[in-house]
N, CA, C and O of each residue as an XYZ file, in Angstrom:
756
protein
N      92.529      9.087    142.433
C      91.772      9.002    143.653
C      92.692      8.520    144.758
O      93.437      7.556    144.581
N      92.639      9.191    145.896
C      93.489      8.804    147.019
C      92.650      8.633    148.279
O      91.744      9.421    148.552
N      92.964      7.604    149.031
C      92.405      7.428    150.361
C      93.428      6.633    151.145
O      94.277      5.965    150.555
N      93.364      6.695    152.451
C      94.447      6.056    153.188
C      94.095      5.701    154.622
O      93.143      6.235    155.190
N      94.844      4.828    155.179
C      95.026      4.448    156.571
C      94.931      2.940    156.699
O      94.017      2.306    156.171
N      95.873      2.397    157.397
C      95.878      0.980    157.711
C      95.958      0.872    159.217
O      96.877      1.402    159.841
N      94.992      0.185    159.798
C      94.970      0.043    161.257
C      95.028     -1.432    161.591
O      94.402     -2.255    160.922
N      95.759     -1.754    162.596
C      95.879     -3.133    163.032
C      95.638     -3.194    164.529
O      95.862     -2.221    165.250
N      95.178     -4.351    164.988
C      95.028     -4.529    166.432
C      96.412     -4.599    167.082
O      96.543     -4.453    168.298
N      97.441     -4.824    166.264
C      98.820     -4.795    166.749
C      99.402     -3.444    166.349
O      99.613     -3.209    165.159
N      99.668     -2.549    167.297
C     100.125     -1.196    166.980
C     101.330     -1.144    166.046
O     101.455     -0.218    165.245
N     102.220     -2.138    166.145
C     103.412     -2.109    165.294
C     103.078     -2.306    163.812
O     103.905     -2.014    162.949
N     101.863     -2.804    163.511
C     101.457     -2.990    162.123
C     100.604     -1.842    161.598
O     100.326     -1.780    160.401
N     100.187     -0.934    162.474
C      99.373      0.199    162.045
C     100.243      1.188    161.299
O     101.380      1.451    161.692
N      99.708      1.733    160.226
C     100.467      2.728    159.479
C      99.538      3.516    158.576
O      98.430      3.086    158.254
N     100.017      4.665    158.183
C      99.309      5.492    157.218
C      99.960      5.261    155.865
O     101.185      5.186    155.765
N      99.161      5.150    154.843
C      99.696      5.019    153.500
C      98.681      5.598    152.524
O      97.487      5.659    152.816
N      99.156      6.012    151.389
C      98.247      6.505    150.352
C      97.956      5.374    149.389
O      98.868      4.716    148.890
N      96.708      5.160    149.139
C      96.284      4.158    148.169
C      95.734      4.918    146.975
O      94.845      5.758    147.118
N      96.256      4.627    145.821
C      95.876      5.365    144.630
C      95.234      4.405    143.648
O      95.719      3.292    143.444
N      94.143      4.842    143.044
C      93.472      4.031    142.049
C      92.588      4.883    141.176
O      92.349      6.054    141.472
N      92.104      4.301    140.106
C      91.204      5.036    139.210
C      89.775      4.906    139.710
O      89.445      3.996    140.471
N      88.940      5.828    139.270
C      87.549      5.876    139.735
C      86.788      4.593    139.432
O      85.847      4.255    140.149
N      87.173      3.879    138.394
C      86.434      2.675    137.991
C      86.892      1.419    138.727
O      86.272      0.366    138.580
N      87.965      1.506    139.517
C      88.430      0.346    140.271
C      87.629      0.183    141.555
O      87.090      1.150    142.093
N      87.560     -1.052    142.036
C      86.874     -1.288    143.305
C      87.859     -1.124    144.459
O      89.072     -1.237    144.287
N      87.315     -0.860    145.613
C      88.134     -0.703    146.810
C      88.859     -2.010    147.116
O      90.027     -2.003    147.506
N      88.161     -3.130    146.938
C      88.772     -4.439    147.164
C      90.003     -4.652    146.305
O      90.992     -5.224    146.764
N      89.951     -4.194    145.055
C      91.097     -4.338    144.153
C      92.272     -3.505    144.651
O      93.415     -3.962    144.632
N      91.994     -2.297    145.090
C      93.054     -1.390    145.552
C      93.722     -1.915    146.820
O      94.932     -1.757    146.983
N      92.966     -2.532    147.715
C      93.544     -2.991    148.989
C      94.062     -4.424    148.921
O      94.570     -4.935    149.919
N      93.947     -5.078    147.777
C      94.331     -6.491    147.675
C      95.797     -6.743    148.028
O      96.112     -7.766    148.637
N      96.698     -5.830    147.658
C      98.119     -6.025    147.989
C      98.338     -5.957    149.500
O      99.154     -6.700    150.044
N      97.614     -5.072    150.174
C      97.729     -4.968    151.632
C      97.175     -6.234    152.284
O      97.745     -6.740    153.251
N      96.070     -6.739    151.755
C      95.476     -7.972    152.278
C      96.491     -9.104    152.198
O      96.652     -9.871    153.148
N      97.178     -9.206    151.053
C      98.191    -10.247    150.884
C      99.398    -10.015    151.796
O      99.887    -10.946    152.436
N      99.875     -8.766    151.851
C     101.066     -8.442    152.649
C     100.868     -8.772    154.124
O     101.762     -9.324    154.766
N      99.706     -8.434    154.657
C      99.442     -8.638    156.081
C      98.686     -9.929    156.379
O      98.341    -10.209    157.527
N      98.433    -10.718    155.324
C      97.737    -12.005    155.479
C      96.421    -11.848    156.244
O      96.139    -12.579    157.194
N      95.630    -10.877    155.803
C      94.348    -10.595    156.446
C      93.360    -11.686    156.077
O      93.139    -11.957    154.897
N      92.766    -12.314    157.085
C      91.832    -13.418    156.861
C      90.384    -12.944    156.799
O      89.623    -13.378    155.934
N      90.004    -12.064    157.705
C      88.622    -11.574    157.780
C      88.665    -10.055    157.583
O      88.760     -9.291    158.543
N      88.592     -9.641    156.324
C      88.756     -8.235    155.956
C      87.643     -7.369    156.518
O      86.458     -7.667    156.370
N      88.051     -6.300    157.160
C      87.117     -5.286    157.636
C      87.518     -3.948    157.061
O      88.659     -3.518    157.235
N      86.607     -3.284    156.383
C      86.844     -1.962    155.815
C      85.834     -1.010    156.415
O      84.636     -1.295    156.439
N      86.320      0.129    156.903
C      85.402      1.112    157.470
C      85.973      2.510    157.271
O      87.168      2.688    157.034
N      85.080      3.505    157.374
C      85.511      4.896    157.283
C      86.161      5.293    158.592
O      85.731      4.865    159.664
N      87.195      6.109    158.504
C      87.972      6.481    159.688
C      87.186      7.209    160.757
O      87.347      6.904    161.938
N      86.342      8.162    160.389
C      85.635      8.954    161.390
C      84.465      8.232    162.015
O      84.395      8.093    163.236
N      83.555      7.776    161.195
C      82.307      7.192    161.703
C      82.403      5.694    161.946
O      81.555      5.120    162.628
N      83.418      5.065    161.399
C      83.579      3.604    161.438
C      82.460      2.903    160.666
O      82.191      1.722    160.886
N      81.805      3.645    159.752
C      80.784      3.042    158.893
C      81.453      2.008    158.001
O      82.522      2.256    157.443
N      80.823      0.856    157.870
C      81.391     -0.219    157.075
C      81.419      0.162    155.604
O      80.527      0.848    155.105
N      82.459     -0.297    154.922
C      82.642     -0.008    153.507
C      82.610     -1.324    152.733
O      83.269     -2.291    153.115
N      81.856     -1.355    151.664
C      81.752     -2.531    150.811
C      82.983     -2.606    149.913
O      83.280     -1.644    149.205
N      83.714     -3.741    149.925
C      84.900     -3.855    149.071
C      84.568     -3.804    147.578
O      85.461     -3.584    146.759
N      83.300     -4.005    147.212
C      82.891     -3.956    145.808
C      82.536     -2.540    145.349
O      82.251     -2.319    144.172
N      82.554     -1.591    146.275
C      82.244     -0.197    145.933
C      83.399      0.390    145.120
O      84.541     -0.059    145.215
N      83.074      1.393    144.328
C      84.090      2.028    143.497
C      84.926      3.009    144.320
O      84.431      3.642    145.253
N      86.183      3.119    143.957
C      87.134      3.990    144.634
C      86.645      5.433    144.655
O      86.895      6.156    145.620
N      85.959      5.855    143.617
C      85.511      7.248    143.524
C      84.617      7.653    144.693
O      84.519      8.841    145.002
N      83.966      6.701    145.347
C      83.097      7.010    146.482
C      83.871      7.429    147.729
O      83.308      8.046    148.633
N      85.150      7.099    147.777
C      85.944      7.374    148.980
C      87.049      8.390    148.754
O      87.964      8.493    149.571
N      86.986      9.127    147.687
C      88.053     10.085    147.401
C      88.260     11.026    148.586
O      87.335     11.706    149.031
N      89.492     11.048    149.082
C      89.844     11.930    150.190
C      89.484     11.393    151.563
O      89.847     12.008    152.566
N      88.792     10.282    151.644
C      88.394      9.725    152.941
C      89.508      8.892    153.554
O      90.441      8.468    152.872
N      89.389      8.672    154.833
C      90.297      7.760    155.523
C      89.615      6.399    155.551
O      88.479      6.267    156.005
N      90.320      5.400    155.062
C      89.815      4.030    155.040
C      90.592      3.224    156.067
O      91.821      3.185    156.028
N      89.893      2.592    156.971
C      90.530      1.736    157.966
C      90.425      0.308    157.452
O      89.337     -0.197    157.175
N      91.580     -0.326    157.332
C      91.653     -1.710    156.866
C      92.095     -2.540    158.061
O      93.138     -2.276    158.659
N      91.300     -3.542    158.404
C      91.670     -4.339    159.572
C      91.305     -5.791    159.373
O      90.421     -6.134    158.589
N      92.003     -6.628    160.097
C      91.695     -8.047    160.125
C      90.742     -8.251    161.291
O      91.113     -8.049    162.448
N      89.528     -8.648    160.989
C      88.515     -8.799    162.035
C      88.445    -10.218    162.583
O      87.474    -10.593    163.240
N      89.474    -10.995    162.310
C      89.516    -12.340    162.868
C      89.561    -12.200    164.380
O      90.486    -11.588    164.916
N      88.578    -12.756    165.077
C      88.551    -12.567    166.531
C      89.719    -13.267    167.218
O      90.144    -14.348    166.809
N      90.218    -12.642    168.251
C      91.232    -13.294    169.085
C      90.544    -13.607    170.406
O      90.224    -12.714    171.191
N      90.331    -14.874    170.624
C      89.601    -15.308    171.807
C      90.557    -15.527    172.963
O      91.713    -15.902    172.764
N      90.073    -15.295    174.161
C      90.831    -15.552    175.377
C      90.976    -17.070    175.540
O      89.994    -17.799    175.398
N      92.182    -17.547    175.834
C      92.384    -18.990    176.018
C      91.488    -19.599    177.097
O      91.234    -20.803    177.092
N      91.013    -18.768    178.015
C      90.114    -19.255    179.069
C      88.868    -19.910    178.460
O      88.294    -20.832    179.038
N      88.464    -19.421    177.293
C      87.288    -19.969    176.629
C      87.480    -21.373    176.089
O      86.504    -22.072    175.814
N      88.746    -21.802    175.930
C      89.009    -23.171    175.470
C      88.564    -24.190    176.506
O      88.174    -25.307    176.167
N      88.624    -23.797    177.765
C      88.245    -24.690    178.867
C      86.826    -24.435    179.374
O      86.179    -25.337    179.908
N      86.358    -23.228    179.208
C      85.069    -22.822    179.774
C      84.135    -22.382    178.643
O      84.259    -21.274    178.121
N      83.208    -23.251    178.275
C      82.314    -22.970    177.140
C      81.419    -21.762    177.392
O      81.108    -21.019    176.462
N      81.007    -21.561    178.626
C      80.162    -20.416    178.959
C      80.920    -19.101    178.766
O      80.354    -18.103    178.318
N      82.201    -19.118    179.109
C      83.044    -17.941    178.893
C      83.133    -17.636    177.395
O      82.968    -16.488    176.984
N      83.395    -18.665    176.578
C      83.515    -18.468    175.131
C      82.194    -17.979    174.538
O      82.186    -17.102    173.674
N      81.110    -18.532    174.989
C      79.801    -18.096    174.515
C      79.557    -16.625    174.855
O      78.999    -15.877    174.053
N      79.974    -16.229    176.032
C      79.827    -14.830    176.437
C      80.724    -13.932    175.587
O      80.320    -12.834    175.206
N      81.940    -14.394    175.288
C      82.826    -13.644    174.387
C      82.165    -13.450    173.023
O      82.201    -12.358    172.455
N      81.571    -14.507    172.513
C      80.914    -14.437    171.205
C      79.698    -13.512    171.235
O      79.421    -12.808    170.264
N      78.983    -13.521    172.344
C      77.849    -12.611    172.513
C      78.321    -11.157    172.460
O      77.707    -10.326    171.791
N      79.410    -10.856    173.163
C      79.963     -9.497    173.173
C      80.398     -9.098    171.759
O      80.098     -7.995    171.303
N      81.106     -9.997    171.070
C      81.574     -9.692    169.710
C      80.396     -9.447    168.771
O      80.428     -8.520    167.962
N      79.365    -10.269    168.876
C      78.179    -10.099    168.032
C      77.439     -8.807    168.324
O      76.963     -8.133    167.411
N      77.348     -8.467    169.592
C      76.650     -7.235    169.985
C      77.415     -6.000    169.512
O      76.810     -5.015    169.089
N      78.735     -6.055    169.582
C      79.550     -4.928    169.093
C      79.407     -4.777    167.579
O      79.351     -3.663    167.058
N      79.350     -5.898    166.890
C      79.148     -5.857    165.438
C      77.779     -5.267    165.105
O      77.646     -4.487    164.162
N      76.766     -5.642    165.882
C      75.413     -5.118    165.692
C      75.392     -3.605    165.888
O      74.772     -2.878    165.111
N      76.074     -3.139    166.933
C      76.142     -1.697    167.193
C      76.803     -0.961    166.029
O      76.313      0.079    165.587
N      77.911     -1.502    165.538
C      78.621     -0.882    164.416
C      77.723     -0.836    163.178
O      77.706      0.164    162.461
N      76.996     -1.890    162.933
C      76.098     -1.942    161.780
C      74.995     -0.894    161.905
O      74.667     -0.217    160.931
N      74.426     -0.759    163.096
C      73.382      0.250    163.302
C      73.927      1.656    163.064
O      73.302      2.463    162.376
N      75.084      1.939    163.632
C      75.665      3.271    163.457
C      76.044      3.510    161.991
O      75.893      4.621    161.484
N      76.526      2.486    161.325
C      76.862      2.608    159.903
C      75.624      2.902    159.074
O      75.649      3.755    158.186
N      74.544      2.195    159.366
C      73.307      2.397    158.604
C      72.834      3.838    158.716
O      72.433      4.448    157.724
N      72.882      4.371    159.915
C      72.443      5.756    160.084
C      73.401      6.709    159.371
O      72.970      7.634    158.683
N      74.693      6.478    159.540
C      75.702      7.344    158.915
C      75.582      7.329    157.394
O      75.632      8.375    156.747
N      75.426      6.160    156.845
C      75.442      6.027    155.389
C      74.118      6.441    154.759
O      74.110      7.126    153.736
N      73.000      6.036    155.354
C      71.713      6.217    154.684
C      70.881      7.398    155.152
O      70.145      7.984    154.358
N      70.984      7.758    156.420
C      70.081      8.789    156.946
C      70.293     10.142    156.282
O      69.335     10.769    155.831
N      71.530     10.592    156.220
C      71.803     11.917    155.656
C      71.390     12.040    154.209
O      70.700     12.985    153.828
N      71.815     11.077    153.398
C      71.489     11.156    151.971
C      69.993     10.968    151.733
O      69.434     11.614    150.846
N      69.337     10.111    152.492
C      67.891      9.914    152.329
C      67.131     11.193    152.655
O      66.150     11.532    151.993
N      67.595     11.897    153.683
C      66.938     13.134    154.089
C      67.173     14.229    153.048
O      66.246     14.934    152.652
N      68.434     14.360    152.610
C      68.770     15.380    151.604
C      67.998     15.166    150.303
O      67.514     16.122    149.696
N      67.888     13.914    149.882
C      67.222     13.602    148.621
C      65.702     13.512    148.757
O      64.988     13.277    147.783
N      65.227     13.705    149.985
C      63.797     13.597    150.278
C      63.231     12.277    149.756
O      62.170     12.226    149.133
N      63.984     11.214    150.037
C      63.614      9.880    149.602
C      62.373      9.377    150.342
O      61.553      8.650    149.781
N      62.250      9.778    151.613
C      61.104      9.402    152.442
C      60.340     10.661    152.820
O      60.898     11.757    152.864
N      59.066     10.485    153.087
C      58.347     11.610    153.677
C      58.865     11.750    155.111
O      59.394     10.793    155.675
N      58.716     12.918    155.689
C      59.313     13.207    156.995
C      58.915     12.197    158.072
O      59.748     11.793    158.883
N      57.658     11.794    158.080
C      57.191     10.845    159.101
C      57.899      9.498    158.973
O      58.297      8.905    159.976
N      58.054      9.014    157.732
C      58.741      7.743    157.515
C      60.214      7.850    157.875
O      60.792      6.928    158.452
N      60.811      8.973    157.533
C      62.213      9.198    157.867
C      62.416      9.110    159.379
O      63.314      8.414    159.853
N      61.574      9.823    160.134
C      61.685      9.797    161.605
C      61.469      8.390    162.137
O      62.201      7.939    163.019
N      60.470      7.695    161.609
C      60.169      6.342    162.059
C      61.359      5.410    161.840
O      61.658      4.571    162.689
N      62.031      5.557    160.710
C      63.148      4.663    160.395
C      64.419      5.048    161.136
O      65.076      4.182    161.713
N      64.782      6.328    161.132
C      66.117      6.715    161.588
C      66.210      7.308    162.990
O      67.280      7.245    163.596
N      65.146      7.875    163.526
C      65.263      8.550    164.822
C      65.663      7.617    165.952
O      66.371      8.033    166.869
N      65.233      6.389    165.909
C      65.494      5.484    167.029
C      66.724      4.610    166.842
O      67.084      3.845    167.737
N      67.372      4.717    165.689
C      68.553      3.891    165.439
C      69.659      4.206    166.444
O      70.319      3.294    166.943
N      69.865      5.477    166.743
C      70.913      5.851    167.705
C      70.604      5.313    169.099
O      71.501      4.846    169.801
N      69.327      5.381    169.500
C      68.955      4.845    170.814
C      69.217      3.344    170.888
O      69.727      2.844    171.891
N      68.870      2.641    169.835
C      69.092      1.198    169.802
C      70.589      0.888    169.793
O      71.030     -0.046    170.463
N      71.369      1.658    169.044
C      72.825      1.471    169.023
C      73.419      1.757    170.404
O      74.326      1.051    170.845
N      72.917      2.783    171.086
C      73.393      3.101    172.436
C      73.070      1.965    173.409
O      73.899      1.607    174.246
N      71.870      1.404    173.297
C      71.483      0.277    174.159
C      72.371     -0.926    173.879
O      72.784     -1.627    174.802
N      72.663     -1.165    172.606
C      73.542     -2.262    172.231
C      74.939     -2.055    172.794
O      75.562     -2.995    173.287
N      75.429     -0.823    172.721
C      76.752     -0.510    173.262
C      76.801     -0.754    174.771
O      77.741     -1.359    175.286
N      75.787     -0.278    175.457
C      75.755     -0.440    176.915
C      75.683     -1.921    177.298
O      76.356     -2.354    178.234
N      74.879     -2.686    176.585
C      74.764     -4.112    176.853
C      76.102     -4.816    176.626
O      76.535     -5.614    177.457
N      76.760     -4.518    175.495
C      78.033     -5.186    175.212
C      79.104     -4.777    176.227
O      79.954     -5.587    176.594
N      79.061     -3.530    176.674
C      80.031     -3.073    177.674
C      79.810     -3.790    179.008
O      80.769     -4.190    179.667
N      78.563     -3.950    179.396
C      78.276     -4.650    180.648
C      78.722     -6.110    180.567
O      79.263     -6.657    181.527
N      78.490     -6.727    179.417
C      78.909     -8.123    179.255
C      80.433     -8.227    179.197
O      80.996     -9.205    179.688
N      81.111     -7.241    178.606
C      82.572     -7.227    178.585
C      83.110     -7.107    180.014
O      84.129     -7.711    180.350
N      82.426     -6.330    180.847
C      82.817     -6.213    182.255
C      82.678     -7.549    182.975
O      83.491     -7.891    183.833
N      81.647     -8.293    182.620
C      81.476     -9.627    183.213
C      82.676    -10.500    182.840
O      83.197    -11.240    183.676
N      83.110    -10.409    181.582
C      84.266    -11.207    181.164
C      85.531    -10.820    181.933
O      86.341    -11.678    182.284
N      85.689     -9.539    182.188
C      86.877     -9.075    182.919
C      86.890     -9.614    184.345
O      87.959     -9.859    184.905
N      85.721     -9.797    184.930
C      85.611    -10.240    186.324
C      85.176    -11.699    186.421
O      84.554    -12.103    187.404
N      85.500    -12.475    185.413
C      85.065    -13.864    185.350
C      85.679    -14.673    186.482
O      86.844    -14.489    186.836
N      84.880    -15.566    187.041
C      85.367    -16.475    188.071
C      85.183    -17.893    187.575
O      84.465    -18.125    186.602
N      85.813    -18.826    188.222
C      85.729    -20.223    187.801
C      84.285    -20.683    187.745
O      83.879    -21.301    186.760
N      83.509    -20.403    188.759
C      82.104    -20.774    188.772
C      81.292    -19.557    188.331
O      80.699    -18.864    189.158
N      81.270    -19.308    187.036
C      80.698    -18.067    186.503
C      79.194    -18.145    186.266
O      78.575    -17.123    185.972
N      78.603    -19.297    186.381
C      77.174    -19.412    186.076
C      76.340    -18.433    186.897
O      75.396    -17.829    186.389
N      76.691    -18.286    188.144
C      75.942    -17.390    189.012
C      76.123    -15.939    188.557
O      75.153    -15.184    188.500
N      77.339    -15.552    188.237
C      77.620    -14.186    187.800
C      76.910    -13.897    186.488
O      76.192    -12.904    186.371
N      77.113    -14.773    185.489
C      76.523    -14.539    184.171
C      75.010    -14.572    184.245
O      74.344    -13.748    183.619
N      74.451    -15.518    185.007
C      73.000    -15.582    185.132
C      72.420    -14.301    185.691
O      71.411    -13.801    185.194
N      73.053    -13.768    186.723
C      72.583    -12.537    187.343
C      72.736    -11.360    186.381
O      71.796    -10.598    186.158
N      73.932    -11.227    185.818
C      74.207    -10.085    184.942
C      73.358    -10.158    183.682
O      72.831     -9.141    183.231
N      73.222    -11.338    183.115
C      72.422    -11.468    181.905
C      70.982    -11.052    182.175
O      70.372    -10.360    181.360
N      70.436    -11.466    183.310
C      69.078    -11.080    183.660
C      68.969     -9.566    183.766
O      68.012     -8.970    183.272
N      69.952     -8.947    184.411
C      69.958     -7.495    184.525
C      70.020     -6.837    183.148
O      69.281     -5.891    182.877
N      70.907     -7.339    182.273
C      71.089     -6.745    180.955
C      69.879     -6.942    180.060
O      69.483     -6.036    179.326
N      69.295     -8.132    180.125
C      68.100     -8.368    179.325
C      66.987     -7.436    179.788
O      66.253     -6.880    178.970
N      66.866     -7.267    181.102
C      65.875     -6.352    181.642
C      66.146     -4.936    181.155
O      65.221     -4.228    180.756
N      67.422     -4.516    181.186
C      67.790     -3.183    180.708
C      67.418     -3.034    179.233
O      66.818     -2.036    178.834
N      67.783     -4.044    178.421
C      67.525     -3.975    176.983
C      66.033     -3.935    176.701
O      65.585     -3.169    175.847
N      65.260     -4.746    177.404
C      63.808     -4.741    177.206
C      63.237     -3.376    177.581
O      62.392     -2.846    176.859
N      63.684     -2.797    178.700
C      63.204     -1.466    179.087
C      63.573     -0.433    178.036
O      62.766      0.440    177.715
N      64.789     -0.523    177.494
C      65.243      0.429    176.474
C      64.376      0.270    175.214
O      63.963      1.263    174.616
N      64.105     -0.973    174.817
C      63.282     -1.199    173.637
C      61.847     -0.734    173.872
O      61.208     -0.220    172.955
N      61.336     -0.910    175.091
C      60.000     -0.417    175.393
C      59.960      1.100    175.281
O      58.977      1.667    174.802
N      61.024      1.755    175.719
C      61.120      3.207    175.592
C      61.131      3.610    174.125
O      60.439      4.547    173.729
N      61.925      2.896    173.309
C      61.988      3.177    171.876
C      60.609      2.986    171.246
O      60.180      3.808    170.436
N      59.916      1.910    171.610
C      58.568      1.669    171.063
C      57.589      2.742    171.514
O      56.726      3.159    170.740
N      57.714      3.192    172.759
C      56.823      4.248    173.251
C      57.049      5.542    172.474
O      56.094      6.233    172.119
N      58.316      5.867    172.212
C      58.648      7.052    171.426
C      58.071      6.902    170.023
O      57.510      7.846    169.468
N      58.213      5.718    169.462
C      57.719      5.447    168.108
C      56.196      5.659    168.061
O      55.681      6.259    167.118
N      55.483      5.165    169.079
C      54.023      5.312    169.100
C      53.627      6.780    169.230
O      52.661      7.228    168.611
N      54.379      7.521    170.037
C      54.078      8.940    170.209
C      54.312      9.730    168.923
O      53.601     10.696    168.646
N      55.309      9.317    168.141
C      55.631     10.057    166.931
C      54.816      9.587    165.727
O      54.848     10.218    164.670
N      54.078      8.472    165.885
C      53.245      7.978    164.786
C      52.047      8.890    164.583
O      51.541      9.478    165.539
N      51.586      9.011    163.329
C      50.446      9.907    163.058
C      49.154      9.434    163.690
O      48.121     10.087    163.545
């Protein structure tokens, strides 16, 4: 079984490599040497195309021929946050929202197709569960992007900026969720 790719937030550490293992080995076992070599603290495994998260306890046979992205997800915080707690809190909000978006997209990528093919749910339940996941992920992406923009334009007295932007974003998110709920009600039997 072969799968490959090592990605780092530092371009000089990114590389392609072939990882070979038997079908009965776990992905975590196969990548353990890379984890040690690069001193990865917070292991992140995902598929190359969809960025769907991969469980290190999964068997290698599930990823035959796929591109596996191995990364250290240890956050690198801006030093500005050491002095400004509101800035750090906003950084953490952005990181959490991006993680939420990735999880939503992974859930749809991993479960929606196979559930539909296997007819695991009746059509109505399938639509109820999966149709709105992309909309919610898109709203999460937009919210995190707007908050990241706030971080880029941070000023010393940021309370006014963050208060205004947060109110706008919360309003946007609530409107987006109301739209998702309205769609859900329309599609309900």
